[in-house]
N, C-alpha and C positions, 0 to 999 in steps of 0.2 A: 152684162151684169150692171145693176144700178149702182151709182156712186153716191157717197155721202155728200149732202148739200154743203157747198163751201160757205164758210163763215155763217153758220146758222144763227138766227136770232133766238136768244135764250132769256126768258124772264125768270128772275129769282124772286119768288114770293117771300117777303121778309116780314115776319111778325116781330114785335119788340124783344122777345126773349132771346138772349145771346146764344143759348144752346141751339135753338132752331136756326138762327141766322148763320152761324158758323158752318152748319152742315149743308144748308142750301148753297151758300157761296162756295164752299169747298168743292162741291160737285159741279156747279155752274161754271166756275173758273177753270176746272180741269177739262171741260169739254172743248175749250179753245175757240168758241164762237164769240158773237157780240152779246155780252152780258148786260142786261138792263135790270137794275135793282128796283123792285117794286115794294116800297114800304107800305104795308097795308095792315088793316085789322078790321074785325067785324064788331058792330055795335050790338047791343041787346035788342031783340031776343035772338037774333041770328047766331050770336056767339055762344049761346047756350044749347043750340041744337046739334045733334050728331050730324056729321058731314053728309051722310047718305039721305038725311031727312031735312035738309036745309033748303027751303025754296027761295028762288030769286035772290041768290047771295050777293049779286052786284048791288042790289038796293040796300044791303046791310053794310056796305063799305063805310068806314069812317071818312067823312068828307074832308077832314083836315089832312088826310094822307093821300097817297097816289091813287089815280084812277086806273081802271082796267078797261081799255078801249082798243079797237082795231087801229092799225094792222096787228093781227094776232101773231104770236111768236111761233117758231118752229118747235120749240121745247119750252115747257113750263116746269120748273122744279119747285116742289113744295115740301114743307115739314111743319108739323104742328096741326092739331085738330081743326083749328079755325081756317086753315088753308084748303082743307079737303074739298068742300063744296065749290070754292072759288076756282081751284085748278080744274075740276071737272066741268065747271061752267065755261071756262076758257076753251077747253077741248070741244065742247058742244058748239059754242059760238063760232069756232073756226071751221065748222063742218067736219070735224074729226081730223083735221090736218095737223093740229098741234099735238105733240106727244106729251102726255101728262105723266110726270115722274114724281113719285112720293117716297120720301125718306122716313123711316120708322114704320109703324103699323097703323094703317088707316081703318083697320077692323072691317066692318061690314061693307065698306066701300072699296075693298082691296081689288076685287075683280074688275072694277071700272077703270083702273089705271093701266097704262101701257106697261109700266114697270114699277114695282115696289121694292125698295132696297131696305130690308128689314134685318135687325140684329138677331143673332142666334137665340137669345133668351126670349124673344117674342114668340117663338114657336110657330111662325107663320109659314105656310107652304102653298105652292101653286105654280103653274107654268109661267106666270109673270112675276115671280118673286125671286130676288137675289138675296141670299143669306150672307151676312157679313159678321166678322168677329169683333171689330172695333168701329166706333162711330165715324161717319164721314167728317172730315175736318179740313182746315186750310193750311196745314203744315206741309210744305213741300221742300225738296232739297234746295231749290232755287231761293226760297225765302229764308231758309236757314243759313245758306251761304252769304246772302246779302246781310242778314243780321250779324253774322260772325265778322264780316268785314267792317261793318259800321260801328260795332260795339267793342271790338277786341281791345282797343287801347283803354277804353273806359273800364274794362274788367281786369286790366293787367295788374292792378294793385292788390287784387284778391289772390291769396296764396292757394296753391293746389294741395289736395284735391278740392275742387269747388263743387258744392252741393246746392242745388236750387230747391227751394221749398215752396210749393204752390198750395195755397190754402183755399178751401171752399167755404161752405157755410150751411146754415139751416135750410132744410127743404121741407116738403110736406111730411116726410116720414123720418128724417134724420136731424140730429142736433149736435152742433159743435159746442159741447159743454165745457165748463171749466175743468172737469176731470180729464176730458180728452186732451184739452190744451196742455194741462200740466204734465200728463204722461208723455205727450209728444215733445215738450220742451225738455223734460228729463232725458229722454232718449237722444235728443239733439245735443245736449250738453255732454252726454257720454260719447257720442260720435266725435265731438270736437276734442275731447280729452284724449281719445285713443288714436285718432288719425290726424289731429291738427287741421282738420277740414275748415274751410271758410264757407260762408253761407250767403246766398242771395234769396231773400224771402219776399214773396208778394202775396197779398190778400186778393180776393176776387170781390165782385160787387156784393156777393151774398155773405161775405165774412162780417160778422157782427163787430161793432167798434171795440167792445171789451176784449174780444179775442185778438183783434189786430193789435191792441195796445200791449197785450202780453208778449206777442212775438216781436213787436218793435223794441220793447224793453230788453228782450233777450239779445237782439241784434246789437243794440247799443252797448251791451256788456261783453260782447265778443271782440277779440283782437282783430278779427278779419271777417266782417259781415256787413251786409247792407239790407235795408228794408225799404221797399218801394211803397210810398204812402199815397200813390195815385196822382201825384203832381209830375209834370214834365212828360217826356217821351216814355211810352210804355216799353219796358225791357223784356216783355214776355218771350218773343221769338229769340232774343239774344240769350236768355236763360236756357232755352231748349238747345241752342246751338253751341254754347260755350261751356256748359256745365259738364262735370265728369260723372254726375249721377243726379237723379231727380227723386224727390219725395213729394207725394201728392195725396191729398185726402180723397177718400173713396166716394164722396157724395156726388161727384160729377162724372158721368160716363164720358163726356166730351174731353174733360181735362185729362183723365187717365189715358184716353185714346191718343190725344195729342202728345202726351209724354212718351208713350210707347213708340210713336212715329218718329221721335227724335233719334232713335237708335241708341240711346243711353240706358244704363241700368236704371230701373224704376222700382221703387218701393212705395207701398201705399199704407195709409192710416185710416182705419174705420172710424166713423162717427157713431154716436149712440142712436139706437132706433132700429127699425126693421123696414127694409125696402127690398121686396122680392126681386125686382128686375135688376137692381144694382148688385145684389148678392149673387145672382146667377151670372152676371157679366164678370164680376171680380173672380168668382170661382172658376170660370172657364179660363181666364187669363192665368190664374194660379196653376190650373191643371196642365196648361200648355207651357208653363214655366216662362211666360212672357213678363211676369212681375213677381215680386216677393213682398212680404209684409215687413214694414219697418220696425225694428226692435232695438235700435241703438247701434247697429253695425252698419258698415258701409254697404250700400246695395250692390249686389253682384249681377253681372250680365249672365242671364241663363239661356234664353232662347230668342233668336232673332228671326225665326222661321215662319212667323205669321204671314199669311198672304197679303199682298198689297190690295186692300179692299177698294181704295179709290180708283186704282187702275182697272180693277175688275168692273166696278160700277160704270166708269167712263166708257169702257169698251162695250158694255151691254147697251148703253144709250146710243152709242155710235152705230152699233149693229141695227138698232131699231130705226135710226135715221136713214140707213142704207135701204132698209126694207120699205120705208115710207116714201123713198124716192124723192 
């Protein structure tokens, strides 16, 4: 019976977008091999072409970033449309020896990959497709335990219950408007009055300055609250590890998935606009009782029975490595 190659070489194709990067690294790191981060991007016109119709993609690589050259890896992990042609070109250049793994939906290129890890709301099916409920991410028990140990003393002055608030921002279809911010702040004030909760609030890169300013002012007026302004060490993993509950805006599938992975009660806040994929993702988590909608009450733990999608995805890749010999 063939064995899995020991210490496989894994290339993580990393576009600039944080959401793509976290998913690629989450899977690449979970595989347990030698992970090489390849920071890449495509220039125009290559970046404008669909992955299955992008010729000679190596020629379109941004010369200021990493090169893609032999020796070729055992596995290449990709996410984001601009990585599709590159991942498949690596597989071809290796003589088919490199396993090409794609996270999300590569659309018409799906059949060319060895494995596609696609979320339920993508509606993608096929013998090489693994369907998952939440996005692949980098949250692991080990990282949470490390963050808990490193940050526990720094969080000790915050009274219990401690609620972490994770803010997203504007996307193509969603807007973090003043009305959304004001409703959220009113509900947080209600939660503080009824439970004496403390808060740790962090914006993301997409949170607009005026929204951040509102939440910073709120934190400064609370008897037990902190607002991370982006300076100093990032407390994100500590927030996931040390909070009693999490409140997350719904604009980021990755942020919501990471919050659910913390094992804490999670409540979400919708932004204004219409994003079909996000709505389908959130609706499925509501239906499975993995999350609730924040309404000023303390989030309740409802269901912790979602499958471990990273474990499933990792095993599927390892199975292919075994077959690949």
